[in-house]
N, C-alpha and C positions, 0 to 999 in steps of 0.2 A: 035687491035691497043691500046696498053697500054699507049701510049703517051697522048692520049686524054681523058683517064679516070680521073675522079676527085679523088683526094686523100683526105683522112680524115685529118683535121687539128689537130695538136698535140700542146698541151700546154706545153711549156718548163718550168719546175719548178726550175731548177738550177739558172737561172738569178734572179728569184723572191726571192729565198733564199738568194742570195748575197745581194740584195737590202735590205731585211729585217734585215740581220745581220749588214749592214752598218747603218741603222736607229737605231738599238738597241745600237750600240756603240756610235753613235752621241748623243742620248738622255741620255745615261749613263754619258758621259762626260759633258753634259749640266747640269745635276742635281748635279754635284760636286760643282757648283758655285751657288747653290740656297740660301744659307745663307750668306747675306752680312756681311762683317766685317768692323770694324772701323779702320782697319790698324794694329791692334794688333794680334799677333799670340796667339791664344787660343787653348790649347790642350784639346779638348772635351772629356768627358767620353765616353766609348764605350757601345754599346748595340747590341745584335743580333736580336732584334725585332724592331729596329728603322724603321720608315717609312718617306717618303718625305712629307713635309708640304708646303703650299704656302708661298711665301715670306712674312715675317712679316711686319707690319706697324711700329713696334718699336722693336729694338733688344737691350736687356739688357745683358751685359756681366759681369760676376763675375770674377774678376781677381784673380791671385794667392794670393794677399795680402788681399782679401776680399772686395775691393772697387768695385763700380758699374760704368761701362762705358756705357753711353747712348749718341748716336750721337756725339761721340768724346769729351764728357764731363764726368768728374768724378762727380757723384751725391751720395747723401746719400739716404737711403730708403724714408725719409720724402720728399726730393726734387723730387724723382721719383713719389711719390703719387701726389704731387702738379702739376707736369708736366702732368700727366694723367688727373687730374681734369681740367686743363686748356684746354686740347684737347676736353674734354666733351663728347666723343662718347663712349658708352658702347660696341660698336662692334670693338674697337681697338684690333687688334691681336698683342699680345706681345709674343716674343720668348726669353727664358732665355738660354743663352749660358754660362754654368758654366765651370770653369776650373776643371781638374781632382782632384785638391787639395781642391776644395770648399767643405765645410761641408754641411750636410743636413740642419743644423740650418741656415746657410747663405742662402741656396736656399729657405727654408720656409719663412725666413724674407723678401726676395724679392717677393715671391708669395703673402704674406700678404700685402706688400706695393702696389703691382699691383692691388689686389682686392679692397683695400681701395681707389684706384684711379678710380675705376668703370669699369675697363676692365674685360671682361668675357671670352675672348679667350686667353688662356695661353698655350704655347708650350715649351717643353724642347728640346734643340738641343743636338744631340749625334752623334758620329761617328758609323758607322756600322761595326761590326766585322763578320768575316766569321765563326768562331767557334761556335759550339752549345753545 
């Protein structure tokens, strides 16, 4: 009587692969929105070794003309330092989103202003490229 014999349970792996692929696509789409913007279109520099960082507490954008955009306001490096000193926390995470045309000197000036403000966690925003 083969009808009454117990059959061995099989684990179907194809539906699990489908679910994992769906989750991978979902989280990839979610990480595209990780860096908040102040409403300006910033063309970030690219890097093949860029990694995802947590959402910053403060985003500093270097525009094409070299000015700094912080929380929808245009600031000078000295005003940025004062803003960070007013916040008072050394654990303020600051992310610098520089335009592709921003010079290294402009980026270093912003980093100096941030360090003078007491922030210790500084990140650089970049777009990820596929080429190696």
